[in-house]
N, C-alpha and C positions, 0 to 999 in steps of 0.2 A: 338731665334726664336723656336714656338712650333709648332706641326703639329697635326692635328686635322682628324677624318674619316666626310667624309660627303655621306650622301646618305639615302635611304629611312629606316625606322627604322626595318622593314621587311628583307632588303638586306642583301644578305650576302657579296656581292661584295661593298669595300668600296673604295673610293677616298680621299688620304689625300691630303691636302691645308693646305697651310700657314694662320696661324691666325696672322701676323703681319697686320695692315690695309693696304689696296691698296695692299697688294700682291696676286698674284696668281698663285705663281710655285709651281710645285708638286716636292717632294722629287724622287730622282733617285730612281728607280728601283732596288732592290739587285738582282745580278746574282749569281748562284752557281759557284763558282771560279774553283772547281775541276770538271771537265768534260772529256772525250774522246778529243782529239787535242785542249786541254788550253797548253799553253805556258808559262813556269815561266824561268827566266832569273837572271844572276847579275854578276857584274864587278868588279875587284881590280882595283884600281890606286894608282899610287903615284908619285907627281911632276907634277899634270896634264897629266902623260902619263899611256895609259891605258896597264895594264900588264896581264890580263887575263879576261875571258868571258867564262861565261858557260850559258849551256840551258838546259831546259828539256820539252819533249812534252809529256803531258800523254796521257795513251792507257787506263788502267784499273785499278783498286782499287786493292790493296793486298789483296789477302785473308787472309794469315797468317803472321802479322809483327814481329812474334819474331826472325828472323836472323837475323834482324836490332838490334837489343837489346844485342845481343850476341858478336858483334863486339868489338873488342879493339878502344878505343880511345887514340889517342897521340894527345899531344898539345905542343906548343914551349913557355915554359914561360919566358919571356924576360921583364925586368925592366930596362931600360936605366940610366945611371949616369947622374945627372943633373950639375955634378960640371965643370965649365970652363976648357978644356982643354983633360977632359976624356970622351967625348962624345962616344968614340970608345970602351972603355972598361964597359959595362953592368955592373950593379948590381948583375943580374941574368939574365942568359943565357941558359937555358937546355930543352932537352926533356924528356916529361913527359908523365907517362901512369896513366889516370884518372878512380878510382873505383866509382861505381856509387850506392846509393837506390834507391829504388822508383821509376824506370822509367817507364816512358808510352809513347804511341804513338798512334796516332787518326789519323783518316781520310788518310790514306797512299793509297796514287800513284802510279806506277810504269809507266813507259815510256822509251823513248829513249834519250839519253844524246850526248851534244857536250859541247867539253871544248877545249878551243884555250889559249894558252899562248905565250906573244908575247916578242922580245928580246926588251932589253933596259938598257941603259948606266946604268953601275955599279947595274946591278941585275942580277941574276942568275936563277931565275924562268923560263926562255925559255929553258934552257939547260933540265929540267927535264919533259919536254912534252910530254904527253902519245900516248903511239903506237897505243891504240884502245882506244876507251872508250865503257862500259859497259852498265847497266841498271841506271837509273836516277830514282831518285823517290822524292815525296814530301810528306811530313808529319806535324804534329803538333808533338812536342817532349817534354816532362819534366823530369827532373831527378835532384837528391841531390847527390852532391860531398861528398864523404866520404874521399877518402884518394887521394893523390897526389904521386905516385912511379916515383923518377930520375931515367932514364934509363942511362945506363953507355954505 
């Protein structure tokens, strides 16, 4: 399906329509996603049970996002053992700190945040529920991992 502009030659406003025979649909209008009051959310589930939900309600663009680049990032590296009978003994299971290069952030917005961790059988995540949540943010980010340092 191709879209083409329709209108008079001198007109600045153009309306797009589908070029398929018999199709009169117009493409959806692109809306700016980041604006005051916009909400973004995410959830984590395991075995059809919701373990966590998080939401950010945007308020304003962040003037200086350099504070986001100065934080350490800690990850859990986990590679399960696929051998029958040894599933509970992963090949790799360690906390690591990542070193980065060429970090870039763009379109950073801040706002209020909410996070809820739900109890689930066999999961300890709910025990880590935060007492309060601070500022939330939404951003586009890119980086190259240069080194992974295991934490003892």
